[in-house]
N, C-alpha and C positions, 0 to 999 in steps of 0.2 A: 654146650650151646656155642654157636658161632654167629657172626654177623655177616649179612649179605647185602650188598648195595645193588639195588635195581636202578639203573640209569636209563632215563628216557631221553631220546633226542627228538625234540619237538619240531613239528612242521612249521613253516613260516607263517601260516594262517592260524596257528594254535589259539591265540587270544581271541580271534574273531569266532572260531568254531567251538571253543570250549564251553560256552554257556549251555548249549543244547545237550551236552553229555555230562555236565558237572554233577548233577544230582545222583545218577547211577554210579558214577566214579566214586563219589564221596561215600555212598552207601557201602560199596565194595571195600573201600579203604577202612572205614570205621569198623566194619565187621571183622576185617583182618586184625585191626588193632585190638578189638575186644577179645579175640582169640589168643592174643599175645604174640602174634606173628609180625605185625607191622609196628615198628617202634616210633618212627618219624617219617614224614613225607612232605614234599612241597617242591614248588618250582624254584629254579635259580633265576634271579633277576638281573636286569641290566646287562645284556638283553635276556628276555625270557626265551631261552632256546633249549634248556634242559630242565629235567626234574629228577630229584633224587629221593629214593624211598629206602629206608633202612629196615631190614627184616632180621629177625632173630630165630634161630632154629638149628636143628642138627644138620640140615643140608639145605640146598638152594631151592628145593621143591616148592615151598610156599611162595617165594618170590616169583618163580617161573609161572606157577599156576595163576597168581594174581595178574601178571602181565597178559597172559593168554586170555583171561576173562575180562580185562579192563576195557570199557567202551572207548577210552582214549586210544587204545591200541587197535581194537577191532574196527573203529570208525576212521582210522588213518590220521588222527592228529598227532600221534606218536609215529615218527617215521621209522625208528628202529629202537631196540632196547637190548640191554645186556644185564646179566647178573654175574657179579664177582664177589668172592669171599673177601671180607675186609677184616684183617687181623687187628682188631682193636685192643690196645695194650694200656692205655691211660684213661682214667676217668672212673667215676663211680660204677658205670654200667659196662666197663670193658669186658669183653668175652674172655680175654687171656691177660689179666693184669701183670705188668712187669714193673717193678720198682728199682730205682737205682740203688746200688750198694753204697752205704755210707762209708766215706773214707775218713780215717782218723787223722 
């Protein structure tokens, strides 16, 4: 398993236009979460100009498919998006845990 960060770069009018697309977006997101693909997601605040969605899987396909189907993307309130592998190494859910060697 690997982690993939789907980064949304939001349109300037995102907050004004979001309400009309929020229900189908959330339905898509919760369905992905229930399948075990989407781990966490949400907007970055102050200012609200980005959103980050953390996916888990063998490859980036689930994150890419999510973005292509997301009404936020198809309706243009996401100006652009990227998917990048995130090498998580620390934490209970790290994909590739690495611990420091203890020194005597």
